[in-house]
C-alpha positions as CSV (number, residue, x, y, z in Angstrom):
1,M,66.9,59.8,113.6
2,A,69.7,61.7,115.3
3,T,69.0,64.3,118.0
4,L,70.3,67.8,117.8
5,D,72.8,67.1,120.6
6,E,74.2,64.1,118.6
7,I,74.5,66.2,115.5
8,I,76.3,69.0,117.4
9,K,78.7,66.5,119.1
10,G,79.4,64.7,115.8
11,G,80.4,67.9,113.9
12,V,83.8,69.4,113.9
13,N,84.1,72.4,116.3
14,P,86.1,75.1,114.3
15,F,87.2,76.7,117.6
16,D,88.4,73.5,119.4
17,S,92.1,73.7,119.9
18,V,92.4,69.9,119.1
19,T,90.4,69.7,115.9
20,F,90.7,73.2,114.3
21,T,92.8,73.8,111.2
22,T,94.6,77.0,110.4
23,G,94.9,78.5,107.0
24,N,95.1,81.6,105.0
25,F,91.6,83.0,105.0
26,W,92.2,84.6,101.6
27,R,92.9,81.4,99.8
28,E,90.5,78.9,101.3
29,E,87.4,78.6,103.4
30,V,88.5,78.4,107.0
31,G,86.8,76.2,109.6
32,G,83.1,76.8,109.8
33,A,83.2,80.1,107.9
34,T,80.7,78.8,105.4
35,S,78.1,78.6,108.1
36,T,77.8,81.9,109.9
37,V,76.7,82.5,113.4
38,N,76.0,86.2,113.5
39,S,76.5,86.6,117.3
40,I,80.1,85.3,117.2
41,H,82.5,88.3,117.1
42,S,79.6,90.7,116.3
43,E,81.2,93.4,118.4
44,A,84.5,93.1,116.6
45,I,82.8,93.2,113.2
46,D,80.9,96.3,114.2
47,Q,84.1,98.0,115.4
48,I,85.9,97.2,112.2
49,A,83.0,98.4,110.1
50,S,83.0,101.7,112.0
51,L,86.8,102.0,111.4
52,L,86.2,101.5,107.7
53,D,83.7,104.3,107.7
54,L,86.4,106.6,109.2
55,V,88.8,105.5,106.5
56,V,86.3,106.4,103.8
57,R,85.4,109.7,105.5
58,Y,88.9,110.9,106.2
59,N,91.0,109.1,103.5
60,Y,93.4,107.9,106.1
61,T,94.5,104.2,106.2
62,R,94.2,102.2,109.4
63,S,95.6,98.9,110.6
64,V,94.0,96.4,112.8
65,L,96.0,93.8,114.8
66,L,94.1,90.7,115.5
67,Q,95.6,88.5,118.2
68,G,94.3,85.7,120.5
69,D,94.9,82.2,121.7
70,S,94.9,79.3,119.3
71,G,91.4,78.2,118.5
72,C,89.6,81.4,119.7
73,G,88.2,82.1,116.2
74,K,90.7,84.5,114.6
75,S,90.6,82.8,111.2
76,Y,86.8,82.5,111.4
77,L,86.5,86.3,112.1
78,L,88.8,87.1,109.2
79,A,86.8,84.9,106.8
80,R,83.6,86.7,107.9
81,L,85.2,90.1,107.5
82,K,86.3,89.1,104.0
83,K,82.9,87.9,103.1
84,T,80.9,90.8,104.6
85,L,83.2,93.9,104.3
86,N,85.3,93.2,101.3
87,P,83.0,95.2,98.9
88,K,83.7,98.3,101.1
89,A,87.5,97.9,101.5
90,F,90.6,96.0,100.5
91,F,92.1,93.8,103.1
92,A,95.7,92.5,103.6
93,Y,96.6,89.5,105.6
94,I,100.0,89.5,107.3
95,D,100.9,86.2,108.9
96,S,103.0,86.2,112.0
97,C,106.7,86.9,111.3
98,P,109.1,84.2,112.2
99,T,112.0,86.5,113.1
100,S,112.0,90.2,114.2
101,D,115.0,91.1,112.1
102,S,113.0,90.7,108.9
103,I,109.6,92.0,110.1
104,W,109.4,94.9,107.6
105,R,110.3,92.8,104.5
106,H,107.9,90.1,105.8
107,T,105.1,92.6,106.2
108,L,105.6,94.2,102.8
109,R,105.7,90.9,101.0
110,H,102.5,89.7,102.7
111,L,100.9,93.1,102.0
112,V,101.7,92.9,98.3
113,D,100.6,89.2,98.1
114,S,97.2,90.2,99.6
115,L,96.8,93.1,97.2
116,M,97.5,90.7,94.3
117,H,94.6,88.6,95.5
118,R,91.5,88.7,93.3
119,P,88.3,89.0,95.4
120,E,85.6,86.5,94.9
121,G,83.5,87.5,91.8
122,E,86.1,90.0,90.5
123,Q,88.2,89.7,87.4
124,E,91.1,91.8,88.7
125,S,93.2,92.0,91.8
126,Q,92.5,94.2,94.8
127,L,95.3,96.5,93.8
128,L,94.0,97.1,90.2
129,L,90.5,97.5,91.4
130,W,91.7,100.2,93.9
131,L,93.9,102.0,91.3
132,K,91.2,102.0,88.6
133,G,88.7,103.5,91.1
134,L,90.9,106.6,91.8
135,S,89.7,109.9,90.5
136,A,92.7,110.3,88.2
137,F,91.2,107.5,86.0
138,R,87.6,108.4,86.4
139,H,87.4,112.1,85.8
140,G,88.5,114.2,82.8
141,G,88.8,117.9,83.4
142,V,91.2,120.7,82.6
143,M,94.1,119.5,84.8
144,K,94.0,116.1,83.1
145,T,94.1,117.8,79.7
146,L,96.9,120.2,80.7
147,L,99.1,117.8,82.6
148,G,98.2,114.5,81.0
149,E,96.7,111.6,82.8
150,R,100.0,110.1,84.0
151,R,101.4,113.4,85.4
152,L,98.0,114.2,87.0
153,F,98.0,110.8,88.7
154,I,101.5,111.2,90.0
155,S,100.8,114.8,91.1
156,N,97.7,113.8,93.0
157,F,99.5,111.0,94.8
158,R,102.5,113.2,95.7
159,S,100.2,115.8,97.2
160,T,98.2,113.2,99.1
161,Y,101.4,111.6,100.5
162,P,104.0,114.4,100.7
163,T,106.4,112.5,102.9
164,G,107.3,108.9,103.6
165,I,107.5,107.5,100.1
166,Y,110.9,106.7,98.7
167,Q,111.4,108.2,95.2
168,P,107.6,109.1,95.0
169,K,107.7,110.1,91.3
170,D,109.1,106.8,90.3
171,F,106.9,104.8,92.7
172,F,103.6,106.5,91.7
173,G,104.7,106.2,88.0
174,V,105.0,102.4,88.4
175,L,101.5,102.4,89.9
176,Y,100.1,104.3,87.0
177,E,101.8,102.0,84.5
178,L,100.4,99.0,86.4
179,V,96.9,100.1,85.4
180,K,97.7,100.9,81.9
181,N,99.9,97.8,81.1
182,S,98.7,94.6,82.7
183,D,101.7,92.8,81.3
184,L,103.8,94.6,84.0
185,F,101.6,93.5,86.9
186,V,103.8,90.6,88.3
187,L,107.0,92.6,87.6
188,A,105.6,95.7,89.4
189,C,104.5,93.6,92.4
190,D,107.9,92.0,92.7
């Protein structure tokens, strides 16, 4: 019978810079993410959970930059965040950008790709789950009757984001149609 030391030495170390494998934490299990060691990165997970509480409380999005040396456990941490915090929030994974002249296009493409991802156990993408959870689709009311659902949806978004959105009426109109017509999903994401 093998000793505990032999079992540990015989297994693949997901943080070893020689044997680790990289990957997109959305599309596959990464390294040892199936077996969780709660003490690894527990401080970072607590900080991100607190940040998500602020996002929920103040309705203001946040970004987190995760960086570190190869093999330090970034993909492992991302896989744990996905597994433990995804019911509370929607995550986007932006891989490193190969050239600085296309960083915004690269970031937007990866953001959209992540939002198109369907979380484990869900039937729809993160984007559709978020949109369908908005109050414009959940609540009736006088304003919905007066303006109509589409106009109320656009009006609510325009008041929430008064600046920084190029052609906001058209943009928020596309988001509305995305929920109502799933045939347009891929076209809208493109």
